[in-house]
N, C-alpha and C positions, 0 to 999 in steps of 0.2 A: 505494500500500500502507500503512495506514494503521497509526503501533503504538500498541501503547497501555500503555501507565503503569500498574506494579502498586503500586494501593494503596497496598501497604508502604511505597514510597519517594516516595508524594507524601506521607504522614506524616510520613516524618522529615524530607521538604525543610521543610514547617511548622514541624515544630518543631524543624528547624533556623532556619530564620529567627525564630520566635520571640526561643529561645536568642541569638540576635545580637543582636534586638532588646532586649533583655531587658541583657545586654551592655552596648553599650552608652551604654542610660539609665544603668546603674551609674557607668561610668564620669563621666557627666557630673553626676550626684550626688553622687560621691563626693568630692569639693571643699568642697561644703557642707556636711561632715556639721561637729556646731560642734570646734572640742580640745576636751582632756581634759587636769585637773590631780591629781594623788597630795598630800598636803599633808599633810606630818608635823607632826607635835607641835615643838614647841622645850623643847628638854630642858636648855638654859643665854640666861640673861634675853639682852633687843636693850636698849639703848640708840639711840631712838628720836633720831638728828640725823641721818638720811642721809647718814652714811657708808657703810653697806652692812660695814663690818668687824668684824662682833663675830660669833662663832665658832659663834653659834646658829645663820645662816645658809650656813657649809657645809653643813648637813646638810641645807638648799632645792633642787635643781635652778629654772633655771634656767625661764620659760617660753621654745615660742618664738618668733623672732625674731616683730614684729608687721608687717602687711603690712597692704595698703589693706581700708578701710571698705569697698568694692563687691570684694574680695575679686584675683581672679587678670585679671579686665578688665582692670583697673589694675596702670602701673610696680610695682616693686616701689622700700616706701620710700626717700628718702634716706639719712639717719639710724637706726641702730638704736636700737630698744625692745625690751626684753625684762622682765621682772617674777619674784620670788619669794615663794612667800608661808610662811604660816608661822602655826599656830595654838597658843591653851593654853586654861585651862580662861576665862580673862575675857578675852584679847582672839584678835581677826583681825590677823597682819601681813602688812603688802605692803609690799614693797620694789621697786621700779621703777628703770633706767638706760637714762637719756634721752640718746643721744650726739645734740650738735649744735655747730657750730662759735664758736656768735651765742648767748649765752646773753642772753636778756631776759625781763623782764617788773615791769610798773608796777600793778597794782592791791593797794595794801592792807585796802580794807575787806572784814570778815567779808561772806557772802551775797551780794556785788557779783556780776556775770555773768565768772566766769575764765575765761572758753576766749574773751572776746577780747584775752587775751595766752595766751598758749605754754601747756599745760598736761596735766595727766596726771589721768584720770576714771578715777571703781571704779566701778562694778555690780552692785548684790547682791540678787537674789531667793533668803531665802534658800528657802520652800516650790516653786519649779523653775513656778509655774501666770501666768506671766507677768502678775501681779497684785500689789501693794504690798511696790513694791521704791523700792530708798534708791540716791543716785546722791551719790557726794561729790565734787569737784573740788579740788584744787592748780596754784598757779603756786609757778615758782621762787622767787618771793617769800616763802612757803611759808603764802601765803592759799590760807585753806578758802570752800569753799561746797558747802551740804549742804540736802538735798531730796529730800523722799520725793512717789512715786504710786502711785496708789492700783490706777491702771489708765494703758494707756500711748497717748502723747498721739490715734496715729491711731485709738481707741478712746475720746475723752472725756475722760481722765483727766489735770485739772490738775495740775500739779504743785505742793505745801504744800511752799511757802517758808519757813513757818514753822518744821519741822523741825530740828532741832540733832541732831546726833551730841552728845551728851554725853557728855566727858570724852572725846574723841577725843586721837592725838598723835600730830603731824606734825613730822616736820625733815626739810629739802632742803639739801644738801653742793651746792657751785657748783663744777668743778672747771674753775677759767680765774675770767676776772670779770665780774659782773653787772653788763651795759647798760655794756659797756665794747666802744667800737666799734676800736679802735687795736691789739686784738689777737686769738689766736683758743683759742676754748673749747676743750677735749675736751667736757663737756656736764652737764648735772646730774645726780646721783640723788634717791630718795623715800625714806623710812618714812615706813608712816601705822601704828598701834596701834588696829585701832576696839573699843570693846569691846561685847562680846554685849551686857551690857543696854541698850546703848541703839538696838539695832537692834529699837524698836519703833515703831507707827503714831503717829501725834501722835492724839492726841484730839478733833479736829475730822475727821479721814480716816474715811472712810464704812464703815459696820461690815459684819459675816460675811465680812469674809475671812479665809481657814484659816489665813493669815499671822498670825494677832492671837492664834494657840494658841502659840503659841512664844513669845509675850512675854518678848522677851528674854536668849534660852535660847543655851547653846553648844550647837553642834551633837552626835548620835550618833557616836559612830566608827563610821565605815562609812556617814556619811549625808554626800548629793550635793546641793551648789546651786549655779544655775544662777548667773553673773558673766559678768561683760566687765572689758576694762582699754581706754580708750581715748589717743589721742595727739592734741592740736592743736596743730598748727606751723602759723606764718602768716609766709611770704615778706618778708623783711624787706628792709632798703637801709641803710645808712651815713650819719648824724648826724654833723652836727660835736659833738653831745654825745651822741653812743649808736648807737640805730635807734630806727629810722618803719617803719610796715607797708609793703608796696611798692603805691600805689596801685592801687588796681583789684584786685586778685589776690583771689584763694577761699584759706580755708584746707585744709590738708591734714587730712586722716584716717584715722591709722594704730590697728590697732587686732590684738589680742590673736586673738580669730577673728573671717572678717568675716560683715557682716550684709548684705550683696550688694544695698546702697540707702547712700545718705549718710540714716542717721537708727541713733541710738546706741538706743535706744529700738524694737526689735525684740526681744524678752526669747526670743522660741524659736529665737534664731541664738546665743545667748549663749554660751558652754562652761561646763565642768560640771566641777567642784574636789570629789573628793572625800577626806576628811578622815580620815586615818588617824597608826598609831602612828606 
């Protein structure tokens, strides 16, 4: 005897299978959704000294703790990193708390390759199109490296190191002793004020980007910009006069929102920062 399965049951089973697959796909994709942040206006002055004790910062929530650049496939970072943001008509303000027991920094020259030290990095794409974006790095000595990219490296975009973030103000506060290996530190913190007027492509950048239309203007209320933050952390060994990088060890890359590859230059994975009151 052969049983005939009603057509409506076959259809229901097929629909159920499709639904289960869709739910499974969403579960896999959900962690890849970039993080978001609501950036409120600063109502009080901020002293850029790295101390994060200004009353204005109490308005601004912390971001989520940073994760590995490759996302959940990698272990949770050893030390906490998190950031805050504020804005006004003149500047974009960033604060970062960077915990680590051994604070180390050696590079003093502006626009040297700062990520050869442990550093904190900022990436800003004003119109969110993945082209025409800015990168700013700072180490525990307060040394700055800044550059502009017309498009990502993997798309052939060379870095224009001649761009300078004119008027940038950065401060670092070390909770401990910089480059002294005989004690344990709490970490270091960063404050950065980036003038909106400085976020203009350099004269030698290729023309035609929609981002040029901004010409260094502040965002409008409710605008959303694409951004990310990164912390480069090198494994260290103690020496008689401080620290050195652990021979042969690779750096850790910890970020606000994951890139899913060891490559910060994938703007499509950067977070979304919305400017509010």
